TORRO-322695 format. One record per residue (C-alpha): residue number from 1; residue in three letters; x, y, z. Coordinates in pm, whole numbers, plus 32768, in hexadecimal, padded with zeros to 4 digits. Example, Ala and Ser with C-alpha at 12.3 -4.5 7.8 and 13.67 -1.06 7.14 Angstrom:
2
- i / aa / c1 / c2 / c3
- 1 / ALA / 84CE / 7E3E / 830C
- 2 / SER / 8557 / 7F96 / 82CA
//
This chain:
485
- i / aa / c1 / c2 / c3
- 1 / MET / 1F3E / 714B / 407D
- 2 / PHE / 1EB6 / 70B9 / 41CF
- 3 / LYS / 1F28 / 6F72 / 4148
- 4 / HIS / 208B / 6FE2 / 412B
- 5 / ALA / 2065 / 707D / 4293
- 6 / SER / 2156 / 6FDB / 43BC
- 7 / ILE / 207F / 6F04 / 44DB
- 8 / SER / 209B / 7044 / 45BB
- 9 / THR / 1FED / 7130 / 44BD
- 10 / LYS / 1EE1 / 703D / 4464
- 11 / PHE / 1EB5 / 7000 / 45E1
- 12 / VAL / 1E86 / 718B / 461E
- 13 / LEU / 1DBE / 71B7 / 44EE
- 14 / ALA / 1CC8 / 70A7 / 4547
- 15 / VAL / 1CD1 / 70B3 / 46DF
- 16 / VAL / 1CAE / 7243 / 46E7
- 17 / PRO / 1B73 / 727D / 4634
- 18 / LEU / 1AB5 / 7163 / 46F2
- 19 / ILE / 1B40 / 721F / 486E
- 20 / PHE / 1A70 / 7355 / 47C7
- 21 / LEU / 1986 / 72A5 / 477B
- 22 / ALA / 195D / 71FD / 48CD
- 23 / LEU / 19B1 / 7371 / 495C
- 24 / GLY / 18B8 / 73FC / 48B8
- 25 / THR / 1795 / 7307 / 490C
- 26 / SER / 17F2 / 7319 / 4A62
- 27 / ALA / 17D5 / 7480 / 4A67
- 28 / TYR / 16B0 / 747A / 49D6
- 29 / LEU / 1618 / 7376 / 4AAD
- 30 / ASN / 16BB / 7438 / 4BD6
- 31 / ASN / 1633 / 7548 / 4B74
- 32 / ARG / 14CD / 74F5 / 4B44
- 33 / TYR / 14C6 / 7438 / 4CAE
- 34 / GLN / 1579 / 7599 / 4D2E
- 35 / GLU / 1456 / 7618 / 4CA7
- 36 / GLN / 133F / 754B / 4D2D
- 37 / ASP / 13C3 / 755B / 4E7C
- 38 / MET / 13E6 / 76DF / 4E3C
- 39 / LEU / 1268 / 76DB / 4E29
- 40 / GLU / 122D / 75F8 / 4F45
- 41 / GLN / 1308 / 76D6 / 5018
- 42 / ALA / 1230 / 77F3 / 4F91
- 43 / GLN / 110E / 776E / 4FEA
- 44 / ALA / 1163 / 7700 / 513C
- 45 / SER / 11D4 / 7868 / 518F
- 46 / ALA / 108F / 78C9 / 5127
- 47 / GLN / 0FD6 / 77E4 / 51F1
- 48 / THR / 1096 / 7859 / 52E7
- 49 / TYR / 1053 / 79AC / 52C0
- 50 / ALA / 0F08 / 7970 / 52A5
- 51 / GLU / 0EF1 / 78C6 / 53E3
- 52 / LEU / 0F8C / 79DA / 54BB
- 53 / ILE / 0E82 / 7AF9 / 542C
- 54 / ARG / 0D69 / 7A0D / 5490
- 55 / LYS / 0E12 / 7A0C / 55EC
- 56 / SER / 0E4E / 7B43 / 5615
- 57 / LEU / 0CF8 / 7B8D / 5566
- 58 / VAL / 0C4E / 7A93 / 5686
- 59 / GLU / 0CEC / 7B68 / 57A1
- 60 / GLN / 0C94 / 7C96 / 5732
- 61 / MET / 0B0D / 7C10 / 56F8
- 62 / VAL / 0B20 / 7B94 / 584B
- 63 / THR / 0BDB / 7C92 / 591A
- 64 / LYS / 0B4D / 7E00 / 5857
- 65 / GLU / 0A0C / 7D65 / 57CD
- 66 / ARG / 0A6C / 7DDF / 5686
- 67 / ILE / 0B80 / 7DE5 / 5588
- 68 / ASP / 0C3F / 7F45 / 5545
- 69 / ASP / 0C4F / 7FD0 / 53C0
- 70 / GLU / 0D81 / 803B / 53FE
- 71 / TYR / 0DF8 / 7EDC / 547C
- 72 / LEU / 0DB4 / 7E4C / 5349
- 73 / GLN / 0E50 / 7F35 / 5265
- 74 / LEU / 0F7F / 7F1A / 533C
- 75 / LEU / 0F77 / 7D90 / 52EE
- 76 / GLY / 0F82 / 7DC4 / 517C
- 77 / SER / 10CA / 7E9F / 5171
- 78 / GLY / 1266 / 7E06 / 5176
- 79 / GLY / 1309 / 7CD0 / 51A2
- 80 / GLU / 12DA / 7BDD / 50A6
- 81 / ILE / 11A1 / 7BFF / 5032
- 82 / ASP / 114E / 7D19 / 4F33
- 83 / SER / 0FEE / 7D39 / 4F57
- 84 / LEU / 0EFA / 7C91 / 5055
- 85 / HIS / 0D85 / 7CDC / 506B
- 86 / ILE / 0C65 / 7C4A / 5186
- 87 / TYR / 0B22 / 7BFA / 5108
- 88 / PHE / 09ED / 7BB4 / 51E1
- 89 / MET / 089D / 7B70 / 5176
- 90 / THR / 07A1 / 7C1A / 527E
- 91 / ASP / 069D / 7B03 / 5237
- 92 / SER / 0785 / 79BE / 5298
- 93 / LEU / 080F / 7A7A / 53CE
- 94 / HIS / 06E9 / 7A08 / 548F
- 95 / LEU / 0722 / 7B07 / 55D7
- 96 / ARG / 0670 / 7ACC / 5707
- 97 / ASP / 057D / 7BAF / 576A
- 98 / ILE / 061C / 7C6E / 5888
- 99 / TYR / 070F / 7CDD / 574A
- 100 / GLN / 05F6 / 7D25 / 5650
- 101 / SER / 05E7 / 7EC2 / 5632
- 102 / GLU / 05C0 / 7FB6 / 5500
- 103 / ASP / 0708 / 8021 / 5529
- 104 / ARG / 07AA / 7EDB / 5526
- 105 / PHE / 0701 / 7E64 / 53F0
- 106 / ASP / 0713 / 7FBF / 531F
- 107 / ARG / 08B4 / 7F9F / 5369
- 108 / LEU / 0895 / 7E35 / 5312
- 109 / ARG / 07B4 / 7E7D / 51C5
- 110 / ARG / 089E / 7FA4 / 518C
- 111 / ARG / 09E4 / 7ED1 / 5188
- 112 / GLU / 0919 / 7DD1 / 50C3
- 113 / ALA / 08BF / 7EAE / 4FB6
- 114 / GLU / 0A33 / 7F4B / 4FC2
- 115 / ALA / 0AD6 / 7DEF / 4F80
- 116 / HIS / 0A48 / 7DB0 / 4E21
- 117 / MET / 0A9D / 7C20 / 4E2F
- 118 / ASN / 0AFE / 7B89 / 4D10
- 119 / ALA / 0A66 / 7A6E / 4C6C
- 120 / HIS / 0B59 / 7976 / 4D07
- 121 / THR / 0B20 / 79D4 / 4E4B
- 122 / HIS / 09A2 / 799D / 4E92
- 123 / PRO / 09F4 / 77FC / 4E62
- 124 / VAL / 0AD0 / 780A / 4F60
- 125 / PHE / 09CC / 787E / 504D
- 126 / LEU / 08C3 / 7776 / 4FEC
- 127 / THR / 09CD / 7654 / 4FCF
- 128 / GLY / 0ACF / 76A3 / 50EE
- 129 / VAL / 0BD4 / 7641 / 4FFF
- 130 / PRO / 0CFA / 7711 / 4FC1
- 131 / THR / 0D5A / 776A / 4E3E
- 132 / TRP / 0EB3 / 77B0 / 4DB3
- 133 / SER / 0F0C / 7876 / 4C4C
- 134 / ARG / 1042 / 78B4 / 4BF9
- 135 / LYS / 1094 / 79FA / 4B17
- 136 / GLY / 1214 / 7A15 / 4A9D
- 137 / GLN / 12EF / 7A3A / 4BB6
- 138 / VAL / 11A0 / 7A70 / 4CB8
- 139 / LEU / 10D1 / 798B / 4D64
- 140 / ASN / 0F55 / 79EA / 4DC3
- 141 / ALA / 0EEC / 7915 / 4EDF
- 142 / ILE / 0D5A / 794E / 4F6E
- 143 / ILE / 0D5D / 789A / 5099
- 144 / PRO / 0C00 / 7883 / 5181
- 145 / PHE / 0BFE / 78CF / 5313
- 146 / LYS / 0B31 / 77A7 / 539F
- 147 / ALA / 0A98 / 77CD / 54E6
- 148 / VAL / 0B22 / 7746 / 55FD
- 149 / ALA / 0A9F / 7708 / 5780
- 150 / ARG / 0B0D / 783E / 57FB
- 151 / CYS / 0A5F / 78F4 / 56BB
- 152 / GLN / 08F5 / 7865 / 5741
- 153 / GLN / 08FA / 7962 / 584E
- 154 / CYS / 08C8 / 7A6C / 5758
- 155 / HIS / 07F2 / 79AC / 563C
- 156 / GLU / 06E6 / 78A8 / 5662
- 157 / VAL / 07BC / 77B4 / 5538
- 158 / ALA / 082E / 7671 / 553F
- 159 / GLN / 099E / 763D / 555B
- 160 / ASP / 0A65 / 7638 / 53F5
- 161 / HIS / 0930 / 7726 / 5378
- 162 / VAL / 09FE / 7847 / 529A
- 163 / LEU / 09D3 / 7980 / 533A
- 164 / GLY / 0AA9 / 7A43 / 5230
- 165 / VAL / 0BE3 / 7A11 / 516D
- 166 / ALA / 0D54 / 7AA0 / 510F
- 167 / GLU / 0DC6 / 7ADB / 4FAB
- 168 / MET / 0F2D / 7B1D / 4F9E
- 169 / ASN / 1020 / 7B3F / 4E5B
- 170 / ILE / 1162 / 7AB0 / 4EE7
- 171 / SER / 12C0 / 7ADF / 4E04
- 172 / LEU / 136D / 79D1 / 4DC9
- 173 / VAL / 14BA / 7AB7 / 4D46
- 174 / PRO / 1560 / 7A95 / 4E7B
- 175 / LEU / 154F / 791D / 4E63
- 176 / ALA / 158A / 78F4 / 4D35
- 177 / GLN / 16C3 / 79AB / 4D1F
- 178 / SER / 1718 / 78DA / 4E51
- 179 / ILE / 16CB / 77BB / 4D41
- 180 / GLN / 179E / 782F / 4C55
- 181 / LYS / 18C5 / 788B / 4D33
- 182 / ASN / 18AB / 7723 / 4DAD
- 183 / TRP / 18AE / 7677 / 4C41
- 184 / ILE / 19CE / 7768 / 4BD7
- 185 / ARG / 1A7E / 770A / 4CE9
- 186 / SER / 1A25 / 757C / 4CB4
- 187 / PHE / 1A8A / 75AA / 4B3F
- 188 / ALA / 1BC9 / 762B / 4B76
- 189 / VAL / 1C20 / 753C / 4CA2
- 190 / PHE / 1BBF / 7425 / 4BB9
- 191 / LEU / 1C4F / 74C7 / 4A70
- 192 / THR / 1DC1 / 74D0 / 4B39
- 193 / PHE / 1D8C / 735D / 4BB2
- 194 / THR / 1D57 / 72F6 / 4A53
- 195 / LEU / 1E82 / 73AF / 49C0
- 196 / ILE / 1F48 / 731B / 4AD5
- 197 / VAL / 1ED3 / 71A3 / 4A7F
- 198 / ILE / 1EF7 / 71C2 / 4923
- 199 / ILE / 206E / 7279 / 4951
- 200 / ALA / 20A1 / 7150 / 4A38
- 201 / SER / 2020 / 7075 / 4981
- 202 / LEU / 210E / 70CA / 4849
- 203 / LEU / 223E / 70CA / 490A
- 204 / LEU / 220B / 6F72 / 49A7
- 205 / TYR / 21A4 / 6ED8 / 4862
- 206 / ARG / 2308 / 6FA7 / 47B1
- 207 / LEU / 23C6 / 6EE7 / 48C2
- 208 / LEU / 22F4 / 6DAF / 48F3
- 209 / ILE / 227E / 6D82 / 479D
- 210 / ALA / 232A / 6E63 / 46A7
- 211 / ARG / 24A1 / 6E26 / 46FD
- 212 / ASN / 245B / 6C8F / 46E4
- 213 / LEU / 23AA / 6CBD / 45AF
- 214 / GLY / 2498 / 6D9C / 4514
- 215 / ARG / 25B6 / 6C56 / 457D
- 216 / LEU / 24F5 / 6B61 / 44C3
- 217 / LEU / 24AB / 6C46 / 43D5
- 218 / GLU / 2630 / 6CAD / 4372
- 219 / ALA / 2692 / 6B38 / 43B0
- 220 / THR / 2584 / 6AE2 / 4288
- 221 / LYS / 2629 / 6BD7 / 41B3
- 222 / GLN / 2784 / 6B16 / 41F3
- 223 / ILE / 26E0 / 69D9 / 41A1
- 224 / GLY / 2633 / 6A4D / 4072
- 225 / SER / 2760 / 6AD6 / 3FE3
- 226 / GLY / 284C / 69A3 / 4044
- 227 / ASN / 2905 / 69D5 / 416F
- 228 / LEU / 28A0 / 68DD / 4271
- 229 / GLU / 29D2 / 6923 / 4347
- 230 / ILE / 293C / 6A47 / 4419
- 231 / PRO / 2878 / 69D6 / 455C
- 232 / LEU / 2744 / 6A6E / 45BD
- 233 / THR / 27CB / 6B34 / 46D7
- 234 / GLY / 26EE / 6BB8 / 4861
- 235 / GLN / 266F / 6AF7 / 4963
- 236 / PRO / 2598 / 69DB / 4960
- 237 / ALA / 2445 / 6A11 / 49FD
- 238 / ASP / 2337 / 6933 / 4A54
- 239 / ASP / 221F / 69E2 / 496C
- 240 / GLU / 21AC / 69A2 / 482C
- 241 / LEU / 2295 / 6A65 / 4783
- 242 / GLY / 23BA / 69F0 / 486B
- 243 / GLN / 2353 / 6874 / 47BB
- 244 / LEU / 2356 / 6912 / 4696
- 245 / SER / 2497 / 6979 / 4694
- 246 / ALA / 2515 / 684C / 473D
- 247 / ALA / 2458 / 67A7 / 4602
- 248 / PHE / 24F7 / 6867 / 4519
- 249 / GLU / 2643 / 6828 / 4566
- 250 / THR / 261C / 66A6 / 4582
- 251 / MET / 258C / 66DD / 4416
- 252 / ARG / 2704 / 67A9 / 43F4
- 253 / VAL / 27D1 / 66B6 / 445B
- 254 / ARG / 2715 / 6598 / 43BD
- 255 / LEU / 2714 / 6655 / 4262
- 256 / LYS / 28A9 / 66A9 / 42B6
- 257 / LYS / 28DD / 6529 / 42EE
- 258 / ALA / 2835 / 64D9 / 418C
- 259 / GLN / 28F6 / 65CE / 40D6
- 260 / GLU / 2A14 / 6548 / 4139
- 261 / LYS / 29A9 / 6407 / 40AF
- 262 / ILE / 2921 / 6488 / 3F9E
- 263 / ILE / 2A7F / 6543 / 3F3F
- 264 / HIS / 2B53 / 640A / 3FC1
- 265 / SER / 2A7A / 632A / 3ED1
- 266 / GLU / 2A8B / 644C / 3DB2
- 267 / ARG / 2C16 / 644A / 3DE3
- 268 / LEU / 2C56 / 62E7 / 3DBD
- 269 / SER / 2B5B / 62CE / 3CA2
- 270 / MET / 2C36 / 6429 / 3C04
- 271 / ILE / 2D6C / 6371 / 3C3F
- 272 / GLY / 2CEE / 6218 / 3B98
- 273 / GLN / 2C6E / 62CB / 3A64
- 274 / MET / 2DB0 / 637E / 3A39
- 275 / ALA / 2E89 / 624F / 3A64
- 276 / SER / 2D6B / 616A / 3978
- 277 / SER / 2D8A / 62A4 / 387B
- 278 / ILE / 2F1A / 62E5 / 3884
- 279 / VAL / 2F6F / 61AA / 385E
- 280 / HIS / 2E7B / 6136 / 374F
- 281 / ASP / 2EBA / 626B / 3698
- 282 / PHE / 3042 / 6269 / 36BF
- 283 / ARG / 3034 / 610A / 364C
- 284 / THR / 2FCA / 6162 / 34CC
- 285 / PRO / 310A / 6257 / 34A4
- 286 / MET / 3203 / 6186 / 355A
- 287 / THR / 31B0 / 605F / 3481
- 288 / SER / 31D2 / 611D / 335F
- 289 / ILE / 331B / 6186 / 33BE
- 290 / ASN / 337E / 6056 / 3441
- 291 / LEU / 333C / 5F8A / 331F
- 292 / ALA / 340C / 60C7 / 3230
- 293 / ILE / 3522 / 60AC / 332C
- 294 / GLU / 3519 / 5F15 / 32D7
- 295 / SER / 352E / 5F59 / 317F
- 296 / LEU / 364E / 604D / 3185
- 297 / ARG / 36FC / 5F69 / 329E
- 298 / GLU / 3707 / 5E58 / 317E
- 299 / GLY / 37DE / 5F05 / 30B7
- 300 / LYS / 3733 / 5E75 / 2F6E
- 301 / GLU / 3784 / 5F57 / 2E31
- 302 / VAL / 363B / 5FF9 / 2DE4
- 303 / ALA / 3604 / 6150 / 2D09
- 304 / PRO / 363F / 629B / 2DA4
- 305 / GLU / 34BC / 62DB / 2D96
- 306 / LYS / 345F / 61CF / 2E58
- 307 / ASN / 35B3 / 6222 / 2F79
- 308 / GLN / 34E3 / 63A8 / 2F69
- 309 / GLN / 33A5 / 62EB / 2FAF
- 310 / TRP / 3407 / 6242 / 30CC
- 311 / TYR / 34B1 / 6359 / 317F
- 312 / ARG / 336D / 643D / 312C
- 313 / ILE / 32CF / 6322 / 31F2
- 314 / ILE / 33A8 / 6331 / 331A
- 315 / HIS / 33A2 / 64CE / 3309
- 316 / ASP / 3218 / 64D0 / 32F4
- 317 / GLY / 31E8 / 63BE / 33FA
- 318 / ILE / 32E0 / 64AC / 34CE
- 319 / GLN / 323B / 65D0 / 3491
- 320 / ARG / 30BA / 6530 / 34DB
- 321 / MET / 3158 / 649E / 3649
- 322 / ALA / 31B9 / 65BC / 368D
- 323 / THR / 306B / 6694 / 3632
- 324 / MET / 2FD3 / 6588 / 36E3
- 325 / ALA / 30AD / 65BE / 3824
- 326 / GLN / 30B3 / 6749 / 3813
- 327 / GLU / 2F3B / 671C / 3807
- 328 / LEU / 2F1B / 6623 / 3961
- 329 / LEU / 301C / 6727 / 3A07
- 330 / ASP / 2F00 / 6856 / 39AE
- 331 / PHE / 2DD9 / 67AE / 3A1F
- 332 / SER / 2E9E / 6719 / 3B8A
- 333 / ARG / 2F09 / 6869 / 3BBD
- 334 / GLY / 2D8A / 6915 / 3BC4
- 335 / GLU / 2D6F / 6A8A / 3BC1
- 336 / VAL / 2EC8 / 6B49 / 3B6C
- 337 / ARG / 2F3D / 6CAE / 3B75
- 338 / LEU / 2F03 / 6D41 / 3A38
- 339 / HIS / 300F / 6E1F / 39B6
- 340 / LYS / 2F63 / 6F1C / 38C8
- 341 / VAL / 3002 / 7008 / 37E8
- 342 / GLU / 2F8D / 70FA / 36D8
- 343 / ILE / 2FA4 / 704C / 357A
- 344 / SER / 2ED0 / 70B7 / 342B
- 345 / VAL / 2DBE / 6FF1 / 33D2
- 346 / ASP / 2E6D / 6FD4 / 3286
- 347 / MET / 2FB3 / 6F57 / 333E
- 348 / PHE / 2EF7 / 6E6D / 33E1
- 349 / VAL / 2E54 / 6DD8 / 329D
- 350 / ILE / 2F98 / 6DBE / 31EB
- 351 / LEU / 3046 / 6D01 / 3306
- 352 / LEU / 2EFD / 6C12 / 3326
- 353 / VAL / 2EF0 / 6BBD / 31A2
- 354 / GLN / 308D / 6B76 / 31BB
- 355 / SER / 3048 / 6AA0 / 32CD
- 356 / VAL / 2F3C / 69DB / 31E0
- 357 / LYS / 2FBA / 69EB / 307C
- 358 / THR / 30B6 / 68E7 / 304C
- 359 / SER / 2FB1 / 67CC / 311D
- 360 / LEU / 2E60 / 6838 / 3052
- 361 / GLU / 2F55 / 682E / 2EEE
- 362 / GLN / 2F9B / 66BE / 2F20
- 363 / SER / 2E5B / 6665 / 2FA8
- 364 / GLN / 2DE3 / 6729 / 2E29
- 365 / VAL / 2CF9 / 681E / 2F36
- 366 / GLN / 2CCB / 6966 / 2E96
- 367 / LEU / 2CCE / 6A90 / 2FB4
- 368 / ARG / 2C38 / 6BDA / 2F15
- 369 / VAL / 2C2A / 6CEB / 303A
- 370 / SER / 2B4B / 6E1F / 3051
- 371 / ASN / 2C04 / 6F43 / 3152
- 372 / ASN / 2B0C / 706F / 3167
- 373 / CYS / 2B89 / 70AD / 32CC
- 374 / LYS / 2CE4 / 71A4 / 32A7
- 375 / ARG / 2CEE / 7216 / 341D
- 376 / ILE / 2DE4 / 71D9 / 3539
- 377 / ALA / 2D79 / 70CD / 3628
- 378 / ARG / 2E1A / 705F / 3768
- 379 / PHE / 2E26 / 6F0F / 376A
- 380 / ASP / 2EFA / 6DC6 / 37F5
- 381 / THR / 2F8A / 6D85 / 368C
- 382 / GLU / 3030 / 6C36 / 36D1
- 383 / ARG / 2F06 / 6B97 / 37A5
- 384 / LEU / 2DE9 / 6C3D / 36BC
- 385 / LEU / 2E9C / 6BD4 / 3576
- 386 / ARG / 2E9B / 6A83 / 35D4
- 387 / SER / 2D4A / 6A55 / 364D
- 388 / PHE / 2CF6 / 6ACD / 34C1
- 389 / VAL / 2DF5 / 69C3 / 345E
- 390 / ASN / 2D4B / 68BF / 3506
- 391 / ILE / 2BD4 / 691F / 3472
- 392 / ILE / 2C96 / 691B / 330E
- 393 / THR / 2D24 / 67EC / 3332
- 394 / ASN / 2BF1 / 671E / 33BE
- 395 / ALA / 2B39 / 67BF / 3273
- 396 / GLN / 2C7B / 672F / 31C0
- 397 / ASP / 2C3B / 65CF / 326E
- 398 / ALA / 2ACB / 65C2 / 31FD
- 399 / MET / 2B2E / 6608 / 3087
- 400 / PRO / 2C18 / 64E1 / 3028
- 401 / ASN / 2BE6 / 64FB / 2EDB
- 402 / GLY / 2C2D / 665B / 2EC5
- 403 / GLY / 2B0C / 67AD / 2EB7
- 404 / GLU / 2B12 / 6909 / 2F14
- 405 / ILE / 2B26 / 69CD / 305F
- 406 / ARG / 2AD3 / 6B2C / 3088
- 407 / VAL / 2B32 / 6C32 / 3184
- 408 / ALA / 2A93 / 6D7E / 3189
- 409 / ILE / 2B00 / 6E95 / 3292
- 410 / ASP / 2A25 / 6FAF / 32EA
- 411 / GLU / 29C8 / 70AE / 342D
- 412 / ARG / 287F / 70C4 / 34A0
- 413 / ASP / 2838 / 7192 / 35F5
- 414 / LYS / 29AA / 7190 / 3677
- 415 / MET / 29AC / 7020 / 362A
- 416 / ILE / 2AA5 / 6FAB / 3529
- 417 / ARG / 29D3 / 6E55 / 3472
- 418 / PHE / 2A7D / 6D45 / 33D1
- 419 / VAL / 29B0 / 6C4B / 32FE
- 420 / ILE / 2A44 / 6B0D / 329C
- 421 / ALA / 2987 / 6A41 / 31D0
- 422 / ASP / 29F6 / 68E1 / 3105
- 423 / THR / 2938 / 680B / 3014
- 424 / GLY / 297F / 66F0 / 30C5
- 425 / THR / 28CD / 65A6 / 3147
- 426 / GLY / 27EC / 6666 / 3274
- 427 / ILE / 27F0 / 6635 / 33FE
- 428 / PRO / 2736 / 64F6 / 3438
- 429 / PRO / 2608 / 656D / 3510
- 430 / GLU / 2610 / 6492 / 363F
- 431 / ILE / 2745 / 655D / 3692
- 432 / LYS / 2731 / 6671 / 3627
- 433 / GLY / 26D4 / 6717 / 3780
- 434 / ARG / 2807 / 6682 / 37F5
- 435 / ILE / 291F / 66F6 / 36EB
- 436 / PHE / 299C / 67E6 / 37F2
- 437 / GLU / 29AE / 66CC / 38F9
- 438 / ALA / 2B20 / 6615 / 3930
- 439 / PHE / 2B79 / 64B9 / 38A6
- 440 / VAL / 2A2F / 650C / 3782
- 441 / THR / 2AD9 / 6497 / 364B
- 442 / ALA / 29D8 / 64B0 / 3543
- 443 / GLY / 2A31 / 6390 / 34A7
- 444 / LYS / 2B82 / 63E1 / 3433
- 445 / LYS / 2CA0 / 62D1 / 3416
- 446 / LYS / 2D90 / 63A0 / 34B5
- 447 / GLY / 2DA8 / 64B9 / 35C3
- 448 / THR / 2D68 / 64D5 / 3730
- 449 / GLY / 2C29 / 6555 / 372B
- 450 / LEU / 2CB4 / 6683 / 37F8
- 451 / GLY / 2CF4 / 6787 / 36C5
- 452 / LEU / 2B71 / 6822 / 3707
- 453 / ALA / 2B5F / 680C / 388B
- 454 / ILE / 2CA3 / 68DA / 389A
- 455 / THR / 2C43 / 69B2 / 377B
- 456 / LYS / 2AD7 / 69FA / 3838
- 457 / ARG / 2BD1 / 6A50 / 3979
- 458 / ILE / 2CA9 / 6B39 / 38C2
- 459 / ILE / 2B8B / 6BFA / 3829
- 460 / ASP / 2AF5 / 6C25 / 397D
- 461 / GLN / 2C14 / 6C7B / 39F9
- 462 / HIS / 2C03 / 6D89 / 3906
- 463 / GLY / 2A8D / 6DFB / 396E
- 464 / GLY / 2A1D / 6D76 / 3851
- 465 / SER / 2930 / 6C80 / 3798
- 466 / ILE / 2933 / 6B8C / 36A8
- 467 / ASP / 27F6 / 6AD0 / 35F0
- 468 / VAL / 27E5 / 69CF / 352F
- 469 / LYS / 26E4 / 697C / 33DB
- 470 / SER / 26C8 / 6813 / 335B
- 471 / GLU / 2647 / 6738 / 3243
- 472 / ARG / 2688 / 6606 / 320B
- 473 / GLY / 2711 / 65B4 / 309B
- 474 / LYS / 26FE / 6740 / 3089
- 475 / GLY / 2826 / 67CA / 315E
- 476 / THR / 2858 / 6875 / 3296
- 477 / SER / 286B / 69FE / 32CA
- 478 / PHE / 2927 / 6A62 / 3439
- 479 / THR / 28D8 / 6BD0 / 3497
- 480 / VAL / 29CD / 6C77 / 3584
- 481 / GLU / 29A9 / 6DE3 / 3605
- 482 / ILE / 2AF1 / 6E6E / 36F7
- 483 / PRO / 2ACD / 6FC1 / 3777
- 484 / VAL / 2B9E / 70E8 / 36F2
- 485 / PHE / 2C5E / 7144 / 381E
//
């Protein structure tokens, strides 16, 4: 099915899947990039939020010398943070002496006990490196609070010493929804642009390529049918199609000139053949007529039978020249309009037998007819009768010492079939394939060689067919099929 489609259809079927493959690949890579960017944004937000918390805790510690439980609870509620926990390890605070009191240590140990640090939190105290983990659409961040210079007012620690950590869960849903909206928007824009490009490409293809290809195809069909008169239309272009069109038009012009030369040459050859055939074929009967006339003109006293023989020679010679003249006239006319009339096959066969009976009897050729078709048909009776007479006459010429001609008629699939078989010498193999060509005489000593050419033309005009089978020394069989109507 694909190989029978037009070029534009093949283009769409081949390119569209590639476009959607590229679109899918681009969407996948873009989605992965945006997911990575989303995680980086979430991590940056967590870092920023943790830094704000650290500064607020330092500010409270410096100004109030303590951190309120209410404040810690307030930090863990609201905003983009799903949950927030602040963890301290009392032993890692290293408070200065002025801040060490039983009440403070009790409060710190209570907070430490209530915090329930998980296994991922404790390593952050030791390494000072934040950890990140993702569970579905939630990012878990554990970020250390490292000591700065201001922290040393309350703690006897070095800078970057981990005083505590913040564990927070950040929802990625808002960012994911934003990414999805952006992806859908980008997909819609890309798809719309792709469709516009495809439609524009198809329109340009039809305008710039398909139209010119259509003209070339039509011109090719015209040339294929033998018509070289129609020039290739359209404005010539400088592109490859324009060059192809120009080359094609040049080829058409050259073919037309070559055809005209061939036709002219064939016409001259045909005229020469016809002239040669006319001179050669008319010479024999004219010679016979001339001899008979000379004998009659001398006025010698001869037997009446001899006079009758000379008159018969004159009559036969005139008849032969009339027949040849009619054949030449029919052949030169080409195809003529048929005048079909309804006639019974029985009547047609009777007319055919009457047309050839006398001549066959003189040549001692027996005619046997078997007619199994009793219906009415539409023929150009005169021309079709002439066709069968030509076939029978050729069969008669192939049996100079007498013989038999069998004519069988029957009907098959609304076709009337005539089979004409003789017991003559057969057709020479070297001309068997050319017997329906003009001036092919099959070795006969008389005739123009146009009889079978005219016969085939008449049968073709009736919408029929003619076939021949021949075996050298055993005879020839012609099969003619003619439509009933």
